[in-house]
N, C-alpha and C positions, 0 to 999 in steps of 0.2 A: 884550700882555705884562701879567701880573698886577700890580696896583698896590695900595697901601695906601689905606685910608680914614681920614682924620683930620678929623672935623667935630664940634666940641664946641659944640653949641647945642641949643635945644629942638626944632628940626625936623631930625631926622637926615638927612644928605645924604652924598653921596660926593664927596670932593675928592681927585683923584689927586696923590700925592706919591711920590718915589722910596722904595723899601723893600728891605731885605734879605730880606723874607719872600716875594719873588717866587719862583714855582715854576719850576724848570728844565724846559725842554721834554723831554718823554718820561718825566718822573717819574711813577711809578704813583700813583694817587689812591685812598686808602682810604675817604674820605667826601666826598661832594659834595651840597650842598643848594642848591636853586634855587627862589626865589619862595615860600618856606615861610611860611604864615600859620596862626595858631591863635587862636581866640577861645573864651572860656569863658562862664559864665552872664551873661545880660543884655547880650550883645554886647561884653563887655570884651575888647579885642584885646590879646593877650599877645605874639604874634609878628607882625611886619609885613614881609612881602616879604623874608625873610632868605635871603641867598645866601652860600655858604661852600664853599671847597674845601680839603681837608686832605690833603696828600701823605703817602705812606707814610713812617713814621719820624719825623714831626714831632710836637712837643709844643705843643699850643695851649691857652692859658689864656683861659677865658671869664670876664670880669669885668662888674660892673654892680650897681646897687642891688637890693634885694629887689623882686621883682615885675617885673623887666625881661625875664624869659623865659629865663634861663640854664638852669635845670633843665628847663623845658618843652622847650627845644630838644633837650637830650640825650634826653629821653624820647620825643619825636616821632621821633627818628632810629631808635629801636628799635620804634616803634609801641606803646610802653607807653601812650602817649597818641596818639589818632588826630588828625593834622593836618587842617585844613580844606581846604587846597590847597597845591600845591607838589610838587616832585620831590625824592626822597631816594635817593641811590645809595650803598650801604654795602657795602664789600668786593666791588664789582663787580655787585651785585644791586639791582634797583629795589625798594625796600622796600615801597612802597605797592601793588605788584602781587603780592606774595607771599601764597600761601594759608597756612593755619595751620601745617602741617607744615614747609613751607619757611621760614617766619618763625621757628619754634622752632629749626630747624637754624642759621639765621643768628645768632640771639641766643646760641647756644652758642659762637660764635666771638668774641664781644665780652664782655670782662670789664667788670664794673660795680662800682665801689667807692662805697658810700654813706656819708653822714655818720654814720648809725646803723650799728653793726657787724653787727647781725642774726645774732648767734651763737646757737646752741642752748645755753643757759647750763648745763643740767644734764649736758651731754655733755663729753667730754674735748676738749682742744685738737686732738689728732690726728683725732678723729672729725669735728670741725668742718671741718678742712682737707680731709678725704676727701670731704665734701659737694660740693666743687668738681668732682669727677669725674662728678657727675650729668649734666653736659653731654655726657658721652661714654658713660656706662654707666647702666643702670637696675637696681633691685633692692636688697635689704638689704645687699649686700656693699659698697655705697658709703654706707651710713647709719652703720654702727658699725665701729670699728677691729677689734673681736673677730671680725667676720664678713668682714673684707676680706682679699683675697689679698695675698700678700707683695709683689708688684710694685707694687700701689697704695699699700700702707703705706710702702714705701721711697720712692716718688715724693712722697708727702705729707710725709715726713720731710725730703726734699730741699727742698721748698718752705718748710718751717719753718726749715731752716738758712739759707735765703736772707734771711729776715727776722729772724734772730738768736734764734729761740725754740725750737730743737731740744730744749733741756733742759726745756721746758714741755709736751712732748707729752702726758704723762699727767695733767696738771693739769686740773681742771674749769674750764670757761670762765668761770663766775661768780666765780672767784678771781683774775681778771686785772685789771690796771689799765686805764684807758681807752686808753692808748697801746699796751699789749700786745694788747688786744682788736682794735684796728684793724690791728695787724701780722698777727694771725691772719686777719682778714678779707682782707688782701692776699694772704697765703699761700693761702687758699682760692680766690681768684680766679686765682692763678698755676696752681693745680691744674687749672683749667679749660682750660689751654693756649690762651689767647686770642690772636687775631691783632691785635686792637685793644683799647684800654682807655679806658673812660669813668670819670670820678671826679667825684662831685657833692659839693663841700665836704668833701673827705676828712678834714680835720683840724679842722673847725669845732667839734667837741664836745670837743676836747682842750685842755689848758692850753698856754700858749705854748711851753714847753720841749719837751713831748712832741710838740706839733704840728710844731716844727722838725725833730725827730729823725725822725718818721714821714714827713714830706714829703721830706726828703733821701733817706731809704731808698727810698721809693716811686719817686722820680724816677730814682735810680741804677739800680734794678732794671729799670725800663722802658727806659732807654737801653741797658743792657747786653744786653737781649734784643732790641733793635731794634724795639720795638713803637711803634705810633702811640698818642698820648695826647691826649685832650681832657678838660680838667678845669675845673671852676668854682671860683672862689675870691673871697672878700672881702679877702684879703690881697694888697695891691698888690705888696709886696716878693716874695711867692711867685710871682705872675704874672711878674714880671721875672726872677726867679732861675731858675725851673724851666720856664718856657715859652720855646720858640724864637720864639713868635709870640703876640701879645696881641690878642684880639678883644673889644671892649667893646660892650655893649648898653645902649641908653637908649630908654625908651618902646617897647620891642619891636623896635627896629631897630639895625643895626650902625652905630656912629659912629666906631669905631676898628678898623682891621685893619692891623697893622704888625708888623715884626720887633721882638722885645723889646729888642734892642740899640739900636734907633732911638728908644726911648721913655724917659721918666723918670717917677718917681712923681707929680710935680706934674701932668704932662699927663694921666695916667690919673685922678687924683683929681678933675679937673674934671667928669667925668661924674656925680659924686655931688652936685654943687652944685645 
């Protein structure tokens, strides 16, 4: 039976304790990582034997200090960074065995919201959202709203409505606030029609008020659509509020893996000591 890991010390270890994060038998798994390792220049090991299973529909918060491997873990799962060893199964496919075309097809099913909004600033909000359809379509009709067919424009407008920015469709992206820009980035990802969502510090570049608003909106959209979510965060309260489960990394290894309801902020903050 799956158990949580709670081991706050300098040598990461696994200590079994009861947890509400246990996965029910027969539950579909969207992401499974086993024995994942990654080192960078001069042999600096960023991930050390990381194993993780994420069932369909669960929201998992990855926490840890800078350099503990949170972002590297997400990127390895999509092979944006090549791992050194280990197994990654994403949406039922063995990621490390996929050739280029199959990997590109898999990536199209995974939304990724970054800290930087990565909008094309000289284009309209609507055109930026349409870019999310590039996962499904190719050609100029998904580059600019003036070239796009009606059905795609309507879908993009629906995505903007979901993030509360339908009235901003014609506005240039460089005239948006930081919070508005991240909402557009989320709408663009929804336009992709993802089956699973990754988010890497999605509100780190925003002020506290905008960050709260965007994170609440983002979490609500994910839950309403029944998507699986794995997000990294330095906000302990965000991990507890928006995650069903909290996974903490220290020195490249998992030291906490527990239901969010079974944790408190003080326990999580120990990993930063």
